[in-house]
N, C-alpha and C positions, 0 to 999 in steps of 0.2 A: 418446483423446487428441486426434485430429484434429477430432472433434465439438465438444469444449470449445474448441478453437482457432477454429473456425468460429463458434461462439456468441459468444466474445469479440470477434472481428473485427466481427461484425454489430452488436454493442452499441456498439462504439468508432465504427463508421462512423455508427450512429444518433446518438450524442452529438455527434460532429463536426458532423453536419447540424443539430443543434439549435443548437450554438454558432455555426455559420455564419449560421443564420437570425437569431440575435440580434446578430450582428456589424456590422449596419448601424445607424448612429446612430438613425434614426427608429424602427426596430424595437425597439431597446433602450428608448427613451423610451416606446413603447407598452406594452412589458412592465412598466415602472415604474408607468405610469398604471393598468394593469389590476390590478397587485398592491396599489396604494394604495387602489383600489376594491374590493378583495376583501372579501366574497365576492358582492357585488351586481353587480360588473362595470359596464360602460358601454355605452350605444348608440353607434353610429357617429358621429352628429352631435356628441356630447359629446366623443369622442376628437378629431374634427376640429377642433373649437372650441378644445380645450385646446392641441393641437400646431400648428394652422395649417398642415396639410398639405391639399393639394387632394384631392378625393374619389377621383379615379382613382388617385392615387399611394397614398393611405391604403388603398384596396381591395387593391392589389398587396402592400402590407406586411403587412396582416392575413392575406391568403391564404397568404403565405410562412410566417407564424408558425403558422397553423392547419394547414398541411400538414406541418409538423414536430411537430405534437401539443402545441405550447406554449400555444395558446389554444383556447378552445372558443366556440360561439355557440349561441344559441337564438333563434328567431323570436318576436317579441312584436308581434302585430298586423302592422304595416308596417315595424317596426324590427328590427334585429338587435342583440342584446345580447351582448357579448363579455365573457368572464372569462378569467383566467390559469388554466391547467391546473396547479394546484399539485402534483398527484400526478406529472406529468412533471418539473416542476422539482425536486421533492424527489428522484427518481430520478437526475436529472442531478447534483445537488449531492452526493448520496450516492457516486456514482461518483467524483467529485473527492475527497471527504473520505476515502474509503477508501484512496485512493492517497497523498495528501499528508499525512494526519494520523494514520492508524492504523497503516499498514504500516510506514513508515520515519520518522515523526515529522518530516518535512521542515518542516512548519509545525505549531505547537502549536495544538491546537483553541481554547484560551482567546484566542488571537491573532486568530482570525477570527470567533468567536462571542462577541458581547457583548450581554448582556441589559440593556436599558434599563429602569429603574424610575421 
């Protein structure tokens, strides 16, 4: 029983840290951009040009998102290409979905998931 509690506590702490990382407006905008560019992602200068964030500030925001596992990068020659970590986002959304939409139906799934055709 204590082991399950500790595992849940660790997961909740992890998810809280992920939400906190996205809690700053520039970082949320970065996530939106990277998701819109999925699966190719974007190189740093493309993100910087789109958001008009100074390089040092952008680097700080990217590090925060990367440290929480929300984004990934790979080196391409002298550039870094960033992509959204969709597996981490899926896990985070499943955590919320399980609590709000399946266990007690506080929010109806059809109210949050809309498929556009």
